[in-house]
N, C-alpha and C positions, 0 to 999 in steps of 0.2 A: 622396264618402261616407268618413268616416274608416277608416283603415286598423283592423285587428283589435289591442288590446292585447296588448303580450310574453305578457303572463297565459294567453291563448289559442292563442299561437300555439306551434308543434311549437319546441323546442329545436334550432338548426342546428347543434349537435355531435355526433359520429357516437356511438353507444352506447360507453359505459365511454370516452371520451372527455372529458378536462376540457377546459373552454372555456379558451381563450385569457387571458392576464393581460396586463393595459394598462394603461400609467401616464400618470397625469395629472399634470402639475406644478402645483404652488400658488403662490398669489400669497398674498402676506403682509396681513395688515389687523388692525386694530384692530376688538373685538367688543366693543364699550363702554370699558373701560379695559384689555382682556386683548388680548395680540397672538396672533395667532391661522394656522394656515398653513390656506387657505382654497380650496374649490372650489366653484362653484355645481352642484346640484342635478341642472340638469337635460343638464347636459354627463354626469354619472355615471349617469343612467338611461339617456341614449342608447346611453352604451357597452352598459349591462346590453342593455335593451331591443330594440335595434336592433340592437348590434353581436353581441350572442351571447356578450358577453366579461366578465371580471370584472375591473372597476375596482380599480384600487391607487394611492390616493394618494402622491404625492411630496413631501416636505416642502420647502418651498425654504430650502435652510442652505446655498444660495451653493457657496463654494470648501470647506466643513468637510464634503462629503462625498466619496465616490469615487465620480466618473462610472462607470467600469469595472463595480461592483458595484450600481450601481442599473439598469444595462441590461444585465446579465448574465440573471435570471432575466425581463423582460418579453417577449412577443410582440407586441406592439405602443407606440407613442406617438401621446397623442391631448393635441394643446397646447390650452389654453381659450386664448376670449375674455377679457378682462380692460379695466376703466375707465382704468388706468397706461399709460402709452406706452416703450417701450426707449427708456432712454438713449440720446442723440446721441453720445454719448462711442465708442459702439461704433462707429458706421459712420463717424467723424468727421465727425459733421453740426454746426450751429452750434447753440451753446448755449437748452435750451428756453426758452419765456418761463415768465417769472413764474407760479407757481400750476399750471404744469402736472406731474400726478401721474405721481410716477416708483416701479418697487416694485424695486431693485437687486438684491433676495436674490433674485427670479425671475430676471432678467437673470440672475447668476450661477450658476443651476442649468441655466434652457433652453439657453443659447447652444451652452455644451459637450456639453451633452445630445443633443440635435440631432446636432449634426456625429459624437457619439458611435453615436446609434441608426440614424444612414445608412451609417455605416462597418461597420455590425455586418449592415447588409440587414433591420432593423425595417421595418415597415409604419408609415406618419408620417402622421397626420390631423392640419393644423394648420386653426385654424378665429380668425376676426378678428386679436387682437394674435397667436396663433399664428403667419399667414401672415406676419406682420411678422418677429417673430422666426426663424422660418423663412428667409427673405428675407437678414434680417443674420448668420444663421451663415454663409452661404455666401459672403457675401462683398459683396451688395446694399446699397442706402442705403432711406433710407424721406423722405415729406415729410410734415412735422409736423405741418402744418396744409392737407390739400388742400382745404378750402372757401378759404380766401385766395389759391389760384391762377388767372390769370387762365382765365377759360374753361371751370374746375369746377365740378361739384355741390357742392351742400353734401349732403356723404354719414353726417352728425351724425343721431345720435337726434332724433327728435322730443318735445318736454314731452309729462309723464304719467306713469302706472304703468306698470307690468312689461311688461304683457299689451299696450299700446299702443305702449311701445317696438320689443320684439321681433315683435309682429303684423306691424308698419309696412312695407307696401310700398316698398320706397325707390326703386326704379328696376326695368329688364329689363337681363339683362346677354346679351351674345352668346357663345354659345361655340364656340372654337378648331373648325373644321369636322376631322372624323375623331380627334378629342381625346379622352379619357377621358372627360370631362363630357357629350361630347356623348352619346358613344355609351351613360353611366347616364339622361341623359336622353329619349331619342328624338328630339333636338328641337334646333333650332341657338339658342335663345332664354331663357333665365328669365327669371321675375319675381322680386328677392331683397327679404329684409330685412338688406340692407348699415350697419351703423350705425356708423362710423370716423371717426376728425379725419386719422389719420396713414394712411397708404397706402403701396403700394411707388412708389420712385423710379427707380433703377436697378437691373435684374433681375438677381440673382444669375446667375453663369456660367451655375451648371448646373441653371438651372432656365427654364423655357418657358412661356408663357402658355396658361392653359386657359379665361380668361374677361374680358371687358373690360366699364366702363361704358360708357352712350355719350357721354361726358367722353373718354373715351379712358386713366381709372384702371383699373388692373391690379387684376381682382375674385378671380382663381384662375390658382394655377398646378401645375406638376406638374415632378418631376426629371426630368431628361433620359433619367438612365441606372437608374434604383433600380425596382426591382419594384413598389413602391405608395409615393409620397412626393407626398402632393396639399395643398394650402391653398386654401382661400376664405377670401373676407373677408367673407363675412354670417354669417348664425347659423342652421344646419340643425340642430342641435343643438334645437330651438325646436320645440317638438310635433310632433317628430320621425315618430313616428308615423302624422298626418297626414297629413304631406306627403309623397305618392310619391318625388317625389326624393331628398327629405332621408334619408327610410329605403333607398331603394338605396344612396345613399351611403357610410349608417354600415353598412348589408349588407355591401356590397362591401369595405368596411376592416376589418369582423369575419370576413369570408372569408379576408383576404390574411393574416390573424395567425392564422388557425388551419392555411392553407397554412404559415406559416413555423414554427409549431409543430409540426406533424408531421414538416419535413424535418428542424429541431434534435434532434427525438425518435427518427428513421429510421423514422419509418412507427409507429410503437411506439404505442399508449394509453398517458397518464401516470396 
């Protein structure tokens, strides 16, 4: 049975307490002839409805913004999925194949932003491209085309509309025993809507595996030393209020953001 909508759910924030502020880095895209800074509605609503936080879109201005100034007001960071790939020069990878979509402005924003957010102790939830950015920012590398590797599944999205792509149950993932995701799921396995071409190759030293696909591809990670830094390769933001695990994941992220905000304010309502 679908979970109740956020409109009918009580606020997770204490009376008189402001909701936490969660930053969502933008992609750059052309809408018609107009360059835009863009975040998908499903990510914005997942932060608002399931995490109980206020989403704040961070423009992809690359190195033209002061990263410390972006991090200072935030209580959490959500890294979204995107059609674009992280440029391979960020992890000493081979040149991309012709036609590969990149977003250098997003790379220039997110990679230092991730390091600054983790350094400051902010909760971080990274989705799809976000888990790839998290791995690269902390010193890991990527496979650019997982489907081209011998013995690997084709993790790319099926053809069709948004509902067909994001409702697609690509494969199961095995959750690490005793890990954060296993505790949230109450199970050792999830079936996920994992849709990607890039994927983690060499894991960054600070990260540990939280889930893997049947072909061995890393599908979720956490930071070994941070209070809450998680990355998943699938799309829990899609219909988040209808999926118990996805809802639990965003609720845990929201709780971590509220705890961070309370520590920062010394326990006083803001």
